[in-house]
Every structure is written in C-alpha cells, then in structure tokens.
N, C-alpha and C positions, 0 to 999 in steps of 0.2 A: 648848107652851113653845118648843120648838126651831124650829117653823115660824114663830112670830112673830119670833124673832130673825133667822131667815133672810130673812124679808120686809123687816125693817128694814135689813139689810145690803144687799139688792138695791136698795132705794129709795135708800139712801145712795150706792151706787156709780153709780146713774143720775144723781143730782144732781151727783156729781163729774164725770161725763162731759159733762153739759150745761154745767156751769160752766167746764170746760176749753175747750169749743168756744167759749163766749162770750168767754173771755179771749183766745183766738186770733183771734177776729173783731175784738175791740177793738184788738189789737196791730197788725193789718194797716194801718189808716189812719195810725196814728202812725208806722209804719215807712215808709210810702210818701210821706206828706205831712208833713214835719217843720216846716213853717212854721205849723202850727196852734197852736204854743206861743209865747208872747211871749219876747223876749230878756231875760234877767235882768241881765246886764252884758256887757261886751265879751269877757270870757274864757269865759263859759258861754253859748253861743249856743243857739238853739232846736233845732239839729240834735243837740247833745249831750244835751239834756234828753229829747227824744223818742226818741232811740236807747236811752237807759237805760230809759225807760218801756216801750217796745216789747219790749226784751230781757226785762224783768221779767215783763210779761204773757205773752210767749211761753214763758218758762221755767215759770211757774206753770201755764199752760194745758197744756203738754206733760206736766208732772208729774201734774196732775190726771187727764189722759187715761190715762196709763200706770197709775196707781193704780186708777182706775175700771175700766178694762178688765181689769186684773189680778184685781180682786175679782169681775168677771163671768165670769172664766175663758174669755175670748175670745182 
C-alpha cells in the first residue's frame, strides 16, 4: 500500500520535472524572437505579448522544477 503510493508520487514528480523543462524550452524562443506573434493593435505590440507569454512559461516552468525536485529530495 505504502510502496504503491510512493511510486505514484515519484512518477508525478518526474512528470513535473519534465513538464517544467518543456515549459522552459518553450519560453526561450518566445523570449528571444518576439516577432513570432502578430501585432494586435498599435498599443499592444508583439514584444509585449511575447514577453508576457515567456514570463508566464518561465515562471510556471521554474515552479514545476522546484516542486518536482522538492518531492524527489534532490
């Protein structure tokens, strides 16, 4: 019973680590190349949209990595 719960927690933490790394990989091109998003209007340009998207993905990626590594006790 306890070993099954432990294995589920380890599998969940591994998925969190992998998902965090994927979010960080996704945030890198949006941070470097902000012209990949179209301009909505003259006030909100593509640089503002991509900076918020990359900030969101970076934040979520780092949080998932910290929580995942915290559960792994690394």
